[in-house]
KELO-731938 format. One line per field, with one value per residue: x, y, z of N, C-alpha, C in turn; residue in one letter. Coordinates in Angstrom, 3 decimals. Layout:
n.c1 X; ...
n.c2 Y; ...
n.c3 Z; ...
ca.c1 X; ...
ca.c2 Y; ...
ca.c3 Z; ...
c.c1 X; ...
c.c2 Y; ...
c.c3 Z; ...
r A; ...
This chain:
n.c1 -25.668; -22.473; -19.490; -17.179; -18.383; -19.578; -17.387; -16.703; -15.569; -15.204; -15.221; -14.299; -15.990; -15.433; -16.121; -16.169; -15.695; -12.960; -10.128; -7.732; -8.583; -9.328; -6.882; -5.560; -7.089; -6.525; -3.744; -3.560; -5.047; -3.545; -1.489; -2.319; -2.736; -3.209; -5.272; -8.295; -8.991; -11.268; -14.103; -11.590; -10.796; -9.920; -8.787; -7.188; -5.088; -1.961; 0.339; -0.098; 0.753; -1.023; -2.756; -4.922; -4.783; -6.983; -10.146; -12.277; -14.415; -14.069; -14.132; -12.069; -10.050; -7.680; -5.085; -3.948; -0.840; 0.702; 1.304; 3.347; 4.971; 4.851; 4.026; 1.883; 1.752; 0.986; -0.680; -1.616; -4.100; -4.160; -1.769; 0.481; 2.404; 3.393; 3.184; 3.506; 2.254; 2.307; 0.860; -1.101; -1.787; -2.848; -5.043; -6.560; -7.522; -9.002; -10.997; -12.873; -16.267; -17.815; -20.292; -23.156; -21.869; -21.445; -20.108; -17.036; -13.686; -13.835; -13.113; -12.003; -11.174; -9.410; -9.796; -11.203; -11.380; -14.272; -15.456; -14.952; -15.112; -15.814; -15.019; -17.149; -19.404; -19.329; -19.754; -22.353; -23.730; -23.521; -25.308; -28.038; -27.528; -26.324; -28.468; -30.101; -28.724; -28.943; -31.690; -32.447; -33.661; -34.215; -31.864; -28.830; -29.190; -30.083; -31.989; -34.299; -32.836; -32.956; -31.395; -29.800; -28.405; -30.043; -31.300; -29.326; -27.456; -28.928; -29.290; -26.641; -26.163; -27.808; -26.456; -24.031; -24.724; -25.542; -23.205; -20.283; -18.676; -15.196; -13.849; -15.519; -15.464; -12.761; -12.581; -14.190; -12.862; -10.291; -10.598; -13.269; -14.638; -12.895; -12.497; -15.131; -15.805; -13.992; -14.906; -17.464; -16.756; -15.383; -17.530; -19.121; -17.517; -17.422; -20.117; -20.775; -19.205; -20.585; -22.840; -24.814; -25.838; -27.382; -27.339; -24.592; -24.121; -25.500; -24.019; -21.540; -22.232; -22.856; -20.334; -18.973; -20.416; -19.954; -17.177; -16.924; -17.565; -15.394; -13.710; -15.404; -15.723; -13.065; -12.460; -14.429; -16.906; -19.823; -22.377; -22.325; -21.328; -23.342; -25.452; -24.541; -24.475; -27.188; -28.118; -26.699; -27.968; -30.503; -29.705; -29.061; -31.493; -32.249; -30.231; -30.823; -33.297; -32.439; -31.115; -33.052
n.c2 -21.464; -19.951; -21.394; -21.183; -20.918; -23.443; -24.918; -23.960; -21.432; -17.839; -14.875; -11.776; -10.223; -8.272; -5.938; -4.208; -0.652; 1.486; 0.520; 1.293; 1.599; -1.031; -2.405; -1.181; -2.082; -4.794; -4.881; -3.960; -5.957; -8.287; -7.881; -8.961; -11.624; -14.445; -13.823; -14.605; -14.311; -13.608; -14.199; -14.380; -13.655; -16.353; -16.341; -14.138; -14.481; -14.123; -15.488; -18.127; -20.561; -21.274; -19.216; -17.020; -14.328; -12.866; -11.940; -14.552; -15.374; -17.493; -18.587; -18.252; -18.740; -17.352; -17.387; -14.672; -13.492; -11.252; -7.766; -5.595; -2.562; -2.979; -5.577; -8.456; -11.158; -14.565; -17.722; -20.022; -22.313; -23.807; -24.922; -23.352; -22.334; -19.538; -17.636; -14.707; -11.542; -8.487; -5.608; -4.211; -6.153; -8.165; -6.809; -6.436; -9.020; -9.373; -7.466; -8.122; -8.590; -11.269; -13.862; -13.716; -12.472; -10.184; -7.886; -6.215; -7.018; -8.793; -10.066; -12.100; -11.914; -11.803; -14.280; -16.335; -18.896; -20.060; -22.271; -25.708; -28.011; -31.182; -33.184; -34.795; -33.629; -31.088; -31.825; -32.883; -30.573; -29.234; -30.386; -29.353; -27.010; -28.158; -29.624; -27.499; -26.290; -28.350; -28.481; -25.887; -24.422; -23.347; -23.600; -21.840; -20.981; -18.157; -17.569; -18.955; -21.530; -21.648; -22.599; -24.465; -27.542; -30.489; -29.323; -27.690; -29.583; -31.019; -29.031; -28.664; -31.141; -30.925; -28.840; -30.083; -31.988; -30.259; -29.017; -27.792; -24.697; -24.043; -22.938; -23.594; -26.397; -26.877; -25.938; -27.832; -30.308; -29.915; -29.054; -28.890; -31.421; -33.315; -32.148; -31.962; -34.684; -35.632; -34.253; -35.331; -37.977; -37.586; -36.617; -38.903; -40.603; -39.190; -38.899; -41.550; -41.876; -40.457; -41.917; -41.654; -43.594; -44.233; -41.819; -41.664; -43.817; -42.960; -40.678; -41.844; -43.257; -41.081; -39.907; -41.856; -41.736; -39.066; -39.113; -40.843; -39.278; -37.842; -39.157; -39.283; -36.551; -35.847; -37.426; -36.689; -37.949; -37.114; -38.093; -40.238; -38.838; -36.923; -38.650; -39.838; -37.558; -36.922; -39.057; -38.421; -36.050; -36.982; -38.318; -36.296; -35.363; -37.672; -37.786; -35.510; -36.304; -38.389; -37.023; -35.595
n.c3 33.502; 33.418; 31.922; 33.553; 36.049; 36.327; 36.969; 39.399; 39.543; 39.450; 37.411; 35.798; 33.214; 30.389; 27.724; 24.527; 23.744; 22.628; 20.557; 21.798; 24.453; 25.024; 24.806; 26.883; 29.089; 28.868; 29.238; 31.885; 33.221; 32.791; 34.487; 36.811; 36.345; 34.042; 31.138; 29.628; 26.330; 23.814; 21.625; 19.055; 15.646; 13.760; 11.268; 11.208; 12.887; 12.790; 13.516; 13.093; 10.763; 8.752; 8.547; 6.782; 6.750; 6.352; 7.591; 8.579; 10.057; 11.775; 15.054; 17.974; 20.924; 23.202; 25.727; 27.258; 28.361; 28.786; 27.971; 26.276; 25.167; 22.449; 21.823; 22.138; 24.315; 24.423; 25.119; 22.703; 22.187; 19.881; 19.491; 19.953; 22.229; 24.239; 22.184; 20.093; 18.976; 17.107; 18.625; 17.080; 15.162; 16.779; 17.862; 15.541; 15.024; 17.310; 17.371; 15.509; 14.560; 15.459; 14.895; 17.061; 19.210; 21.919; 21.402; 20.354; 21.508; 23.741; 26.922; 29.679; 33.021; 36.220; 37.576; 40.068; 42.443; 43.932; 44.876; 45.419; 42.955; 41.740; 38.823; 37.824; 39.004; 37.832; 35.164; 35.298; 35.986; 33.616; 31.856; 31.516; 29.979; 27.741; 26.730; 26.145; 23.990; 22.125; 21.641; 21.209; 23.143; 26.537; 29.324; 28.971; 26.404; 24.738; 22.821; 20.368; 18.397; 15.286; 13.250; 14.414; 15.806; 14.677; 12.442; 11.308; 10.454; 8.580; 6.676; 5.918; 4.727; 2.463; 1.192; 0.656; -1.257; -3.275; -3.888; -2.550; -1.723; -2.308; -0.104; 2.068; 1.944; 2.456; 5.093; 6.369; 5.826; 6.825; 9.416; 10.787; 10.701; 11.906; 14.426; 15.408; 15.475; 17.369; 19.629; 19.963; 20.532; 22.949; 24.447; 24.565; 26.135; 28.610; 29.264; 29.762; 32.003; 33.961; 34.201; 32.256; 30.232; 27.914; 26.486; 26.119; 24.400; 22.115; 21.487; 20.871; 18.557; 16.945; 16.747; 15.241; 12.855; 11.991; 11.775; 9.602; 7.479; 6.627; 4.687; 2.439; 1.871; 1.179; -1.084; -2.780; -2.770; -2.611; -2.307; -0.415; 1.769; 2.248; 2.881; 5.289; 6.872; 7.066; 8.574; 10.850; 11.608; 12.444; 14.716; 16.561; 17.532; 18.879; 20.784; 22.264; 23.328; 24.954; 26.935; 28.242
ca.c1 -24.495; -21.270; -18.587; -16.340; -19.204; -19.728; -16.153; -16.492; -14.782; -15.823; -14.303; -14.863; -16.102; -15.548; -16.215; -16.459; -14.750; -12.024; -8.993; -6.782; -9.143; -9.282; -5.494; -5.271; -7.701; -5.800; -2.429; -3.764; -5.528; -2.480; -0.639; -2.845; -2.782; -3.607; -6.579; -8.899; -9.423; -11.960; -13.508; -10.771; -10.983; -8.775; -8.162; -6.299; -4.027; -0.877; 1.408; -0.416; 1.241; -2.126; -3.632; -5.110; -4.629; -8.291; -11.172; -13.104; -15.526; -13.761; -13.907; -10.956; -9.752; -6.284; -4.794; -2.931; 0.034; 1.281; 1.300; 4.323; 4.709; 4.680; 3.717; 1.011; 2.277; -0.172; -0.721; -2.656; -4.335; -3.991; -0.459; 1.520; 2.647; 4.211; 3.137; 3.452; 1.797; 2.293; -0.414; -2.084; -2.252; -3.708; -6.280; -7.336; -8.235; -9.846; -12.106; -13.829; -17.591; -18.192; -21.713; -23.697; -21.047; -22.014; -19.305; -15.619; -12.760; -14.335; -12.088; -12.374; -9.989; -9.684; -10.363; -11.114; -12.135; -15.128; -16.042; -14.261; -16.076; -15.193; -15.330; -18.474; -20.391; -19.313; -20.387; -23.805; -24.233; -23.505; -26.294; -29.136; -27.070; -26.139; -29.802; -30.583; -28.112; -29.473; -33.101; -32.695; -34.481; -33.784; -30.660; -27.648; -29.537; -30.874; -33.001; -34.457; -31.785; -33.626; -30.417; -28.914; -28.682; -30.382; -31.622; -28.082; -26.817; -29.748; -28.980; -25.313; -26.295; -28.329; -25.394; -23.027; -25.222; -25.590; -21.832; -19.758; -17.610; -13.877; -13.514; -16.295; -14.953; -11.467; -12.852; -14.716; -11.890; -9.069; -10.848; -14.550; -15.026; -12.066; -12.751; -16.462; -15.757; -13.299; -15.762; -18.512; -16.134; -15.165; -18.841; -19.534; -16.732; -17.773; -21.504; -20.734; -18.583; -21.572; -23.987; -25.789; -25.411; -28.067; -26.781; -23.235; -24.191; -25.884; -22.879; -20.531; -22.712; -22.694; -18.904; -18.633; -21.030; -19.251; -15.844; -17.002; -17.788; -14.105; -13.244; -16.274; -15.378; -11.741; -12.435; -15.502; -18.098; -20.803; -23.572; -22.151; -21.164; -24.659; -26.241; -24.079; -24.878; -28.624; -28.220; -26.173; -29.010; -31.498; -29.113; -29.056; -32.789; -32.210; -29.351; -31.597; -34.297; -31.753; -30.679; -34.207
ca.c2 -21.085; -19.885; -22.531; -20.977; -21.198; -24.897; -25.453; -23.358; -20.209; -16.600; -14.002; -10.513; -10.171; -6.910; -5.887; -2.912; 0.453; 1.649; -0.393; 1.750; 1.283; -2.477; -2.780; -0.722; -3.029; -6.056; -4.697; -3.878; -7.233; -9.294; -7.649; -9.752; -13.034; -14.694; -13.299; -15.332; -13.345; -14.184; -14.791; -13.666; -14.252; -17.225; -16.002; -12.993; -14.819; -14.209; -16.392; -19.466; -20.628; -21.454; -18.042; -16.383; -12.883; -12.274; -12.382; -15.611; -15.706; -18.620; -18.100; -18.880; -18.102; -17.467; -16.933; -13.619; -13.472; -9.929; -6.796; -4.518; -1.414; -3.352; -6.986; -9.246; -12.501; -15.400; -19.147; -20.356; -23.754; -24.498; -25.556; -22.325; -21.712; -18.327; -16.953; -13.242; -10.775; -7.042; -5.186; -3.891; -7.399; -8.826; -6.031; -6.695; -10.284; -9.274; -6.528; -8.614; -8.885; -12.630; -14.112; -13.907; -11.862; -8.951; -6.753; -6.528; -6.916; -9.533; -10.768; -12.522; -11.778; -11.854; -15.590; -16.714; -20.101; -19.875; -23.557; -26.883; -28.797; -32.318; -33.242; -35.358; -32.618; -30.065; -32.397; -32.940; -29.199; -28.753; -31.064; -28.491; -26.146; -29.017; -29.900; -26.249; -26.116; -29.370; -28.241; -24.479; -23.878; -23.631; -23.066; -21.679; -20.474; -16.945; -17.426; -20.196; -21.777; -22.198; -23.253; -25.250; -28.954; -31.316; -28.490; -27.240; -30.711; -31.288; -28.002; -28.966; -32.275; -30.385; -28.064; -31.031; -32.553; -29.194; -28.627; -26.839; -23.784; -24.559; -22.472; -24.385; -27.763; -26.862; -25.821; -29.104; -31.399; -29.639; -28.664; -29.101; -32.822; -34.007; -31.569; -32.390; -36.106; -35.762; -33.764; -36.327; -39.120; -37.174; -36.553; -40.276; -41.100; -38.550; -39.232; -42.865; -41.706; -39.962; -42.813; -41.375; -44.636; -44.113; -40.652; -42.021; -44.686; -42.131; -39.820; -42.654; -43.492; -39.811; -39.742; -42.762; -41.205; -37.870; -39.524; -41.493; -38.254; -37.278; -39.770; -38.841; -35.172; -35.751; -38.044; -36.138; -38.802; -36.280; -38.867; -40.940; -37.837; -36.358; -39.687; -39.940; -36.340; -37.000; -39.953; -37.652; -35.107; -37.732; -38.680; -35.196; -35.392; -38.800; -37.406; -34.589; -37.081; -39.169; -36.121; -34.954
ca.c3 34.281; 32.593; 32.087; 34.733; 37.216; 36.434; 37.550; 40.708; 39.423; 38.997; 36.701; 35.338; 31.754; 29.858; 26.273; 23.928; 23.841; 21.526; 20.578; 22.813; 25.766; 25.204; 25.072; 28.239; 30.023; 28.785; 29.870; 33.339; 33.742; 32.779; 35.644; 37.921; 35.979; 32.654; 30.727; 28.520; 25.316; 22.675; 20.433; 18.075; 14.323; 13.532; 9.992; 11.393; 13.832; 11.818; 13.943; 12.622; 9.385; 7.805; 8.567; 5.479; 6.862; 6.059; 8.532; 8.001; 10.942; 12.650; 16.417; 18.678; 22.205; 23.621; 27.084; 27.168; 29.525; 29.011; 26.881; 26.465; 24.305; 21.039; 21.583; 23.014; 24.579; 24.772; 24.788; 21.735; 22.325; 18.595; 19.494; 19.928; 23.539; 24.265; 20.894; 20.153; 17.827; 17.313; 19.213; 16.037; 14.551; 17.765; 17.933; 14.326; 15.209; 18.508; 17.204; 14.530; 15.084; 15.121; 15.153; 18.410; 20.247; 22.445; 20.953; 20.183; 22.640; 24.909; 27.689; 31.031; 33.875; 37.655; 37.921; 41.479; 42.799; 45.100; 45.246; 44.907; 42.184; 41.068; 37.395; 37.555; 39.368; 36.772; 33.973; 35.511; 35.938; 32.236; 31.028; 31.059; 28.893; 26.573; 26.201; 25.558; 22.674; 21.225; 21.329; 20.931; 24.213; 27.894; 29.946; 28.159; 25.079; 24.916; 21.789; 19.613; 17.413; 14.114; 12.398; 15.244; 15.972; 13.523; 11.279; 10.693; 9.779; 7.390; 5.681; 5.405; 3.812; 1.209; 0.561; 0.166; -2.511; -4.279; -4.197; -1.578; -2.115; -1.917; 1.248; 3.025; 1.922; 3.143; 6.534; 6.853; 5.753; 7.577; 10.800; 11.464; 10.847; 12.912; 15.748; 15.833; 15.799; 18.652; 20.717; 20.187; 21.208; 24.334; 25.099; 24.840; 27.267; 29.873; 29.584; 30.409; 33.318; 34.932; 34.225; 31.196; 29.296; 26.622; 25.797; 25.741; 23.220; 20.970; 21.154; 20.188; 17.192; 16.245; 16.451; 14.144; 11.629; 11.542; 11.346; 8.294; 6.452; 6.193; 3.444; 1.358; 1.522; 0.562; -2.413; -3.599; -2.759; -1.916; -1.997; 0.862; 2.820; 2.553; 3.535; 6.673; 7.579; 7.379; 9.735; 11.974; 12.024; 13.221; 15.999; 17.513; 18.210; 19.806; 21.895; 23.100; 24.073; 25.984; 28.004; 28.896
c.c1 -23.281; -20.332; -17.703; -17.107; -19.423; -18.550; -15.815; -15.667; -15.668; -14.771; -15.042; -14.844; -16.267; -15.556; -16.408; -15.374; -13.875; -10.897; -7.999; -7.281; -9.055; -7.863; -5.085; -5.846; -6.927; -4.447; -2.563; -4.148; -4.428; -1.458; -1.067; -2.889; -3.200; -5.036; -7.073; -9.493; -10.104; -13.457; -12.621; -10.949; -9.747; -8.075; -7.150; -5.201; -2.757; 0.300; 1.146; -0.048; 0.145; -3.082; -3.701; -4.805; -5.896; -9.303; -12.052; -14.246; -15.284; -13.402; -12.842; -10.727; -8.281; -6.153; -3.639; -2.171; 0.606; 1.203; 2.367; 4.022; 4.397; 4.015; 2.735; 1.586; 1.125; 0.100; -1.890; -2.889; -4.289; -2.607; 0.699; 1.668; 3.583; 4.306; 3.106; 2.874; 2.012; 0.914; -1.466; -2.643; -3.187; -5.059; -7.162; -8.144; -9.273; -11.080; -13.152; -15.154; -18.023; -19.646; -22.027; -22.812; -21.641; -21.261; -17.869; -14.878; -13.273; -13.165; -12.618; -11.107; -10.398; -10.302; -10.116; -11.942; -12.977; -15.781; -15.183; -15.292; -15.347; -15.719; -16.744; -19.583; -20.476; -19.998; -21.904; -24.424; -24.345; -24.632; -27.478; -28.738; -26.868; -27.481; -30.385; -30.020; -28.648; -30.880; -33.397; -33.541; -33.774; -32.446; -29.505; -27.913; -30.486; -31.981; -33.163; -33.368; -32.400; -32.667; -29.445; -29.266; -28.967; -30.649; -30.364; -27.419; -27.603; -29.435; -27.599; -25.372; -26.823; -27.244; -24.319; -23.462; -25.252; -24.200; -21.351; -18.724; -16.281; -13.527; -14.235; -15.772; -13.611; -11.655; -13.331; -13.643; -10.666; -9.321; -12.141; -14.891; -14.206; -12.306; -14.114; -16.502; -15.087; -14.155; -16.898; -17.957; -15.870; -16.482; -19.325; -18.817; -17.229; -19.238; -21.580; -20.187; -19.589; -22.878; -25.053; -25.502; -26.084; -27.500; -25.362; -23.222; -24.559; -24.713; -21.782; -20.952; -22.573; -21.235; -18.495; -19.188; -20.253; -17.840; -15.844; -17.164; -16.466; -13.661; -14.086; -15.977; -14.072; -11.742; -13.569; -16.740; -19.196; -22.055; -23.451; -22.007; -22.511; -25.535; -25.848; -24.504; -26.365; -28.882; -27.740; -27.233; -30.062; -30.975; -29.115; -30.398; -32.829; -31.342; -30.078; -32.627; -33.654; -31.351; -31.847; -34.553
c.c2 -21.025; -21.045; -22.386; -21.304; -22.686; -25.519; -24.824; -22.086; -19.025; -15.789; -12.733; -10.484; -8.713; -6.970; -4.448; -1.877; 0.554; 0.634; -0.006; 1.413; -0.219; -2.948; -2.344; -1.653; -4.339; -5.957; -4.669; -5.242; -8.284; -9.059; -8.459; -11.247; -13.208; -14.222; -14.126; -14.324; -14.080; -13.983; -13.819; -14.398; -15.046; -16.921; -14.884; -13.255; -15.138; -15.061; -17.811; -19.575; -20.782; -20.258; -17.413; -14.894; -12.124; -12.807; -13.437; -16.051; -16.899; -18.130; -18.919; -18.113; -18.324; -16.956; -15.937; -13.532; -12.094; -9.075; -5.749; -3.401; -1.799; -4.703; -7.538; -10.654; -13.385; -16.870; -19.373; -21.862; -24.511; -25.121; -24.583; -21.687; -20.517; -17.675; -15.451; -12.703; -9.292; -6.611; -4.921; -5.148; -8.152; -8.133; -6.305; -7.984; -10.186; -8.409; -7.001; -8.974; -10.269; -12.881; -14.314; -13.363; -10.518; -7.715; -7.155; -6.512; -7.600; -10.221; -11.087; -12.556; -11.897; -13.173; -15.916; -17.971; -19.817; -21.171; -24.665; -27.777; -29.954; -32.418; -33.751; -34.380; -31.537; -30.577; -32.459; -31.552; -28.691; -29.328; -30.184; -27.562; -26.948; -29.327; -28.657; -26.018; -27.132; -29.040; -26.795; -23.804; -24.091; -23.044; -23.000; -21.114; -19.302; -16.769; -18.748; -20.329; -22.458; -22.980; -24.114; -26.728; -29.672; -30.479; -28.035; -28.364; -31.087; -30.283; -28.229; -30.127; -31.823; -29.629; -28.980; -31.604; -31.512; -28.773; -27.526; -25.915; -24.335; -24.172; -23.301; -25.809; -27.858; -26.786; -27.156; -30.184; -31.175; -29.337; -29.249; -30.566; -33.506; -33.458; -32.005; -33.854; -36.336; -35.320; -34.734; -37.555; -38.791; -37.134; -37.948; -40.824; -40.505; -38.761; -40.608; -42.752; -41.251; -40.755; -42.554; -42.319; -44.494; -42.942; -40.930; -42.865; -43.894; -41.264; -40.600; -42.943; -42.228; -39.582; -40.621; -42.249; -40.005; -38.215; -40.140; -40.500; -37.774; -37.840; -39.310; -37.429; -35.110; -36.310; -37.562; -37.009; -38.086; -37.061; -39.559; -39.955; -37.256; -37.374; -39.824; -38.732; -36.376; -37.969; -39.235; -36.697; -35.800; -38.044; -37.556; -35.086; -36.520; -38.493; -36.451; -35.330; -37.866; -38.299; -35.486; -35.685
c.c3 33.349; 32.902; 33.315; 36.010; 37.421; 37.152; 38.898; 40.699; 39.064; 38.247; 36.291; 33.818; 31.325; 28.340; 25.826; 24.133; 22.606; 21.624; 21.670; 24.217; 26.049; 25.518; 26.470; 29.291; 30.051; 29.474; 31.393; 33.916; 33.779; 33.880; 36.846; 37.620; 34.534; 32.385; 29.536; 27.546; 24.176; 22.759; 19.661; 16.741; 13.937; 12.211; 10.089; 12.415; 13.034; 12.258; 13.476; 11.145; 8.348; 7.795; 7.181; 5.522; 6.546; 7.062; 7.870; 8.911; 11.835; 14.041; 17.123; 19.972; 22.544; 25.055; 27.027; 28.481; 29.815; 27.759; 27.185; 25.473; 22.866; 20.812; 22.605; 23.099; 25.034; 24.464; 23.832; 21.804; 21.008; 18.478; 19.452; 21.311; 23.386; 22.880; 21.112; 18.858; 18.127; 17.797; 18.137; 15.381; 15.500; 17.837; 16.721; 14.450; 16.322; 18.277; 16.196; 15.200; 14.615; 15.510; 16.628; 19.534; 20.661; 21.983; 20.772; 21.522; 23.907; 25.604; 29.074; 31.882; 35.336; 38.089; 39.396; 41.711; 44.037; 45.563; 44.639; 44.226; 41.506; 39.632; 37.132; 37.916; 38.305; 35.509; 34.131; 35.466; 34.503; 31.389; 30.624; 29.920; 27.618; 25.917; 25.543; 24.168; 21.674; 20.754; 20.941; 21.990; 25.541; 28.260; 28.972; 26.784; 25.244; 23.903; 21.065; 18.550; 16.195; 13.227; 13.201; 15.198; 14.666; 12.282; 10.554; 9.907; 8.520; 6.287; 5.084; 4.419; 2.458; 0.449; -0.030; -1.180; -3.629; -4.721; -3.273; -2.210; -1.597; -0.480; 2.305; 3.103; 2.647; 4.654; 7.101; 6.900; 6.626; 9.051; 11.372; 11.687; 11.943; 14.315; 16.273; 16.225; 17.150; 19.814; 21.003; 20.903; 22.679; 25.104; 25.466; 26.072; 28.587; 30.249; 30.248; 31.827; 34.368; 34.875; 33.188; 30.025; 27.940; 25.819; 25.320; 24.473; 21.969; 20.532; 20.451; 18.747; 16.343; 15.851; 15.271; 12.817; 11.102; 11.073; 9.957; 7.153; 5.857; 4.845; 2.253; 0.907; 0.726; -0.860; -3.308; -3.703; -1.975; -1.538; -0.647; 2.009; 3.223; 3.281; 5.009; 7.482; 7.930; 8.529; 10.996; 12.502; 12.878; 14.617; 17.012; 18.231; 19.232; 21.010; 22.837; 23.935; 25.207; 27.166; 28.754; 30.199
r M; P; T; A; G; L; L; G; W; T; C; R; R; T; T; G; G; T; A; A; E; A; V; G; R; L; R; E; A; T; G; Q; G; P; V; L; V; G; P; V; D; V; G; L; L; L; H; Q; P; W; S; S; G; T; A; N; G; G; D; H; W; V; A; V; L; G; V; D; D; R; T; V; L; F; H; D; P; A; G; F; P; F; A; T; L; P; I; D; A; F; V; A; A; W; Q; E; Q; L; P; D; C; A; G; P; F; I; M; R; S; G; F; R; R; N; E; Q; V; D; V; T; T; A; L; R; R; S; L; P; A; A; L; G; W; L; T; G; Q; G; S; G; V; G; R; P; L; K; D; G; G; A; A; A; V; E; R; L; A; D; D; V; Q; A; G; L; A; D; R; T; L; T; H; L; T; E; F; A; V; R; V; G; T; G; R; L; A; D; A; S; L; W; L; A; E; I; G; E; I; R; A; S; Q; V; A; E; R; Q; A; R; L; L; G; S; V; Q; Y; G; F; V; V; G; D; T; R; S; A; A; S; A; L; R; Q; L; A; D; G; Y; D; E; L; G; A; A; L; M
């Protein structure tokens, strides 16, 4: 079930077409309410001071509020409310073909609530999809994820020991580790809230392991970072078992 559906909402998803057609759809849709746009390539979001101005494959989503003759107005959850970009610059970030996307110019509009859903119910509804992403099978996953879950972390550990490219190391130290740790900590809290105590405990341990990697990355202690990552990989299989 799509995330909006878990929360009791429906929306219209559109994608593809030319840049002009996509901007036209976006302009029309924002006349009815905010539009969720993404993924957009975070490297091309030029309002962000750390943007490289070069596509880097980092996926991001924004809530577009309006489009006039020259400018797109949107809320960026990275910490930029009421941000603006020239239409051409926004389109450049929006049209990038990011991994596993059905096409460029994906947006969701016309949000309508069709069911009142409390938080715990929504969380329980999300568990089959979460398990699917952990195992590479089942609800929420359209194909086997050979490089997902534990396998991806094991491969990262190997890469850490072999030596990471500067770009990859920067992404990990400035974004991925802290965001991943925060998400695991949040998962632990909410799993406990819905009574999934074993899974909650595993998620908390995972958060502690991933959080410990940050120092090793920054000071160049690749041995300790790789060791923690291998323990992290084992934990994802345990988390999947706890959710089954």
